[in-house]
N, C-alpha and C positions, 0 to 999 in steps of 0.2 A: 412204253416207248416202241414205236414202229421202227423196224430195222429196214434199211434199204436192201435192194437186191445185190449190192456189191459190198456188203459188210465184211470188213477184214477183222480177223481175230489175231491177237498177239499172244505169244508165250511170255512167260516171266522174263526170260533173257531179253526179249524185245522191249518190254516195258522198262526194265532196268537200264536199257541203253538210252531211253528217252527222258527219264526222270533223274533228279539229283539225289537219289536215295539208295541205300543198301536194302537188301531183301527184308531184313527184320524191321527196318523203319517203314518200308512200304506196307507191310502187313499190319503194323500198328496204325498207320493212317487209314487203312481199310477198316480196321476194327472200330476206330473212333468215328467213322463215317465221312472222312474228309478226302477220300480217294475212291474212285469207282471200284465196285466189287467185281470180282472175277465171275465167270460163268463156268459151270462144269458140264461138259458134254460127253458123258460116258467115260468109263475108265478112271484113271487117276489124273487125267489132263485138266488143267485149269487155263482158261483163256480170258483175255480182256478185249473188249470191243474197242477197236482203234479210235473211232470217233469220240467215244467217251474219254479216253486218255488224252486225245488232242484238245478237247474242250476244256478239260481240267488244266492242261498246260497253259492254254490261252487265258483262263481266269487267273492263274497264278502269276503270269507275266503282267497282266493288267493290274492286278492288286499291287504287285511290287512297284510298278511304274507310278501308281497313285500314292506311293509312300507307306503302304502297310500291307501286311500279309493277309491272305484270305482267312487264316485262323483268327486274326484280330477282327475281321469284318463279321465273322460268325458270332463273336462274343457280344 
C-alpha cells in the first residue's frame, strides 16, 4: 500500500474515540484480522494509519446498512 504524503497516524486513544470497542476487544479484532493492524515506529509506540481506520469504519457502516455485519460477509 502506498502512503500519501499527508498520512496521519493515530494513537490508541484516538482509535478508541472513533470505534465502538474497548481496548481488549479492539486487539481481539486485530488478532482475528478484522481490524487494521497497528504499525510500530520505534520505541514502544504503536500507531494506526488514519485512512485505514476510516475505510474500516465506512465498510462497517455500509455492511450494517445492508442488514448484516462485515463479520457475516466474511463467513
